[in-house]
N, C-alpha and C positions, 0 to 999 in steps of 0.2 A: 784342900778344898781347892775348887776352882774360881780362878776369877772372873770377877762378873765385865758382862759384855756390856761395854760401854757406847749407845749408840746416841746419836746427834737429836738435837730436837728436831720435829717439822720444820719449824720456822727458820732454822740456821737454811737447810735444801731452799725454802722458799727464800729466800735472801740470797743465795746463792746464785741461784736460778736468774734471777731479776737484775743482778749482778751480769749476765752474760749475755741476757736478754734486753737490755736496753739500749744499745747502739745497732739492734737491730729491730728499732720502733719504724714503722713506716713511712712517718713522717721523718724522721733522722737519717735511717740510714738508703744508700741507693737501692733497685733503682726509683723509690719513691723520692716525689718532689718536696722541700721542705715549704714550699708554697699553697697556700688555699686555691683546691681544686675546683673552678663554676662548674666540672660535670656533674662532680659529686655533691654540693650544694644545691644545684638543682631535682639533684635525684630524694636527696633526702625530704628536701620540699615540694617533692611533687606527690610522694607520699604524706603529704596532709593539705596536697590542693585542692581537694571536695569540699573538707569543710573550711576553710577559708574563704573561698568564693560563696559557700551559704552564708559564711557572715557574711561576707560583702553584700548578697542580698537582701539578707535581713534587715538593711541599713535604709530598704524602705524610699520614702521621698526626699531623704536624705542622700540618694543615688544619684549624681545626674546622668543624664539622658544616655548619651555618649560611655560613660565608664560601664551603665546598665547594661547598655549593648554589649560591651568587651566583655562581661562577667557572662551574662547568658551566653556568649560564643563560646567561653572559655571552656565553662560548665559543662555544654555539648561537646567538646573536641575530648574532655578527659572523665566521661562514663562511658567509652565503647565496650565494659566488661561488665558481668550482671554484680559480684562483687561494688565496683565504684555506683550503683545506679543505687544499691541497699544501702551503700553507707552516705548515699544523697539525702536517703528517703529517711534515713535514720537519724540524720543532723536537723531534718524538720525545714524537708526546702520545697515541699510542694505548696502548701498553705502560698508561700511568694510569689511561685509561680502564677500559681492559679489569680494573684490578683496584677500579677503584669498581664495578661489576656486582656485584660480592656483598660489596658494602656493607651493614650493616647496616640503614643510613638507607633505607626505600622508595623516599626521594624521589632521593636519590643514586641509585641501582639505575638508577630510572626512566630519569632525564635520560644515564647514562653507557650505556645503552642506546640510546636515542636519538641520544647523538653516535657511537654508534661502527656505527650503522645508515647517519649521513649522509656518514660517510668512506668507509663502503663502496664510495661512488656512485661513488669513480674508482678508477681502477689502482691507484696508489703506494698509497690505502689499502686496497686489496686485496690488495697483497704481503706490507705492513704487518701485514694480520690472519695473515694466511699463517706468516710469519719467525715472529711474536711469539703464534704456537700460542693465536690468542682463541678458537679454536670449541669447546672446552669451557666455557668461562663462558658462550659464548650459549647450548650445547646447554645448562643450569644452567638457563636464566634463562627457558626454555623452559616450566620445570618450576615457577618459581614463583608462592606464592600466591597476589600480585599481580596483577589481570588487564594492567592495564599494563605492568607490565613482562614479564611474559610476552607483551604484543602489542608492543613495542619489540624482545625479541628473537627473534619470528616474520619484525617488520620485517628484520632484519638478515640470517636467510637468505633471505629473498623478495631482499632487492638483489644480497647474494651470487650466485644463481642467475640473475639478472636477466642478466650479462654473461656470455659464452663463459669468460672464463678464470672467472670464479666456478663457475659451474654444474659446468666442470671439479674442482675443488677440490673443491664439494660430491659431486662423484659419485665421488673419490678416496677421499675419507673416510666413505664411502654404509652401513657396516658400523655408523655411531656415529650420522650425522647426520641420514641420512631414515627411518630407525625412528622417530627423535625426532619429526620433522616429524610424520608419520602419527601416533604417539598424538596427536601436540597437537591435531588433527585431531580427532580424537575427545575431547580432554577436554573440547575449544572446544564440538562438538555437544550435551556432557550437561551442560556447568551452559549454555548460554548464550552463550557467547562470541564475536556472529555475526562480526563485525569481525574480532577477530581467529583465528577460524578460516578466512575467505576466504582471508586470506594466505597461512595455508600449507599452501592447498589452491591456490593460486595459485603457491606453489613447487613442489609439487608437479607443477603445468602445466607447468611448468619446466624441470623435470628428463626428462619423459617426450616430451620434444623428440627424442633420442635413444635409440638400441637399450638403452644402458650405463643410461641412467636408470632407461626402462622395466624392466630386470631388477633394479636396485636394489628400485625398490616395488613389487614383486610380491617380491622376498624380505621387503619389511617388510609384507607384506600391507596392502598400499595399495588393490590394487583392493576387496576385500572393503571396505573405508572407502569409497572411493568408489563404489562403487554401493549402499550403503547409506546416504548424498546422496542420490544418485536419489532411491530410494525412498522414501524420505522428506519432502522437501522438495516442497512443494504448485509450481501452476502461475509461481505469485513467489518462489519460495524464493530465498533469496541467492544460497547455494553452488549453485544447480541448473546454470547455466551453466560455471562454471570447472568445476563436478564433471564435467559431461558432456564438455567440452574435454578433459581428461584421462581419459578412459575410452576417448575417443574413436581419442587418439591411443596409447592403450596398445592397440586394435582392432588397428591394422597393424603389432605385430607379433606373428609366429609363435607366441613362447610365451605372448603376451599373450592372444590370441584362444584359447590352449585354457583359460586361466586365467579370463577370464570365461564360458567355456562352462562350463564346472568351479562357477561361484559364482553357475550360473543365472543370470545374467548377461540374458539375452536380450529377455526379458520386462520387463525395467524398462528396457531401450533403447528397445521396443517404444513403450511406454507414452509416454516425450516424444513420438512422434509422434501424441499423439491431439489431439482436438478442442479440448481445455484448452488447448492452447500455438500457439493457429493467431496468436496475437498475438506469439510467439515463433520468428520466423523462424531465428535464431540457433542455438537450442537442435535446431530438428529440422532445418537443416543438418552439426550436430555428430551426431547421433544417426542420420542418414542413412551420411553418413560412415560411422559405427561401422558399422554393418551391412554398410558394402561393402566392409570390411576384413574383417570376420567370415565372409562368403561365398566367401576366399579359402580356407578351412578345406575341403575336400570333406566333411566329415563335416558340419558348421553349416549346408548347404545346405536340405536341407528343412527344417528347422526352424526356419528366418530364413523361407520361401516359406510353411509351416504358421503360424506367430507371427505374422509383421509382413504376409504376401503380397497380403492385402485394402488396407493403410493403405498403402501402399507405393505399390500398382496406383492410389490415390486421388491420392497425391502426384507421381504422372507427369506431372499435368497440372496441378499448382502451378502460381501465378504467378511464386513464388520461383523463377529461373531453376537455383540453386545445389542446392535442394530439389530440383526436379524432376529434374535432371538425377543428381544421386547414385541419386535411389529409382527412377530409370530404369536406370544402369548396375549394381546391388544386382539386380534381378528378373532384368538379362541374364546376370548371374554367376553366378546359383543357379538359371538353366534349362539352365546345361551340367550338370549331373546327371539323367540321364533322369530320375526319379521327381518332382524338383519341377519339372520341364518336365511332366509329366501333369496334376500338381495346375494350373499355371501355364493349360496350355491349358482346364481345365474353369471356371477361375473369373473370369479375363478377359475382359472385355466385348470384341469385335471392333475397337474402335479403339482400345483398349491394348494387343491381342494383336500386335496389326500393328505397333505398335511397339516391343513389347520381343521379342517372336519372329518379327517378321518375316514372318508368317503369317496 
C-alpha cells in the first residue's frame, strides 16, 4: 500500500510568505522612508477634497466671508475634470452656490456665478440647476452693478443655451430669460462691456437656431437690438459676426422675415456686403444667407433687387464659393417676381444675366 502524500495546510504557506515579506514592507525596507510622506498624504486627501469643500460651503452663514472665498476658489481649482464636477453635483453643492450668487460680497458673488457656469456644462449640473430653480438668481446677476458678476451670469445662460436640453429650458422660461438676455445686450452696448455683451449675443445665436427660439427673441424685441448692433459696429466690430449670424437665422423664420423688413433691416444687411467687408468672408456669407431667406417673402423680392441687387451681382463672381452661391440663389429667387426680373434684365451684365436668368 502506497504511503499517503502529506501536504502542508495553506495557512502554513501564507505564514511563511508573510514572515519572508515582513522586512520588505514599504514603510520599513529601503528605499522607502519610515516617516510619513506629506505628498502621499496630500494625494490621499485630494481624493476627498471635493466632498470636504462642499461640506464647508454647506455651513452657510456660519462660514466667515474670507474663508468662504478661499473655499470657493479651492473648489474652482479642483473641478477641472468632468468626474470632479459630477461628484460635486452629487454632493449637493449647487443650491449652496446659488444662494451665494446674491451674497453682499462682490467677490463671493462672482466666484459663485463662475462655479455655477462651470457646473452647467454637464448634464447633471443642468438638471440640478432646473430642479433647484436657479434661473431667478442668475437673471438677477445679469443686472448686478459689478461687471465681472453680470459677465459670469451671462456665461451661465450661454452655457445653458449651448446644450439641447439647456436651450429647451431657456425657451420654456422665455418670458423671463430671453428679455433679460436682450436687455443685457443693450446695457453692455451702452456701458462698453464688450466681452459680456458678446456672450449674451452668442446666447441669442443659440436660441435662434430653432423656430420657438426665434419667436421668443422677436417677442423680446431682440431683432431690433441685433440690427442696431449691425448698424453701429464697424468692419472690425467685436459683435458684428455674432449679430449677423443671429439676424441671418431670424431671416429664415416666416415671422422673422416680416419683422426684419418692418424694422427696415434690409439696408443694414446690405451694408455687410460692402467693400469694407471684403476681408470678412464669414460676415458676407451670413449677410447673403439672410437676404436669401428674405427673398422667400414675395413682398421683399423687388426691394432686395433695388437695394442689394448691384452688390449681389458682383458677389456672384466672388472667389468665396459659399458667398457666390448664396448671392446667385438670392438673385434667382428674387427674379421669380416679374418686376424684379425686369430690373435684373436691365442691370445685369450679359455673363451674370446668363447665370442668374438663364438667357
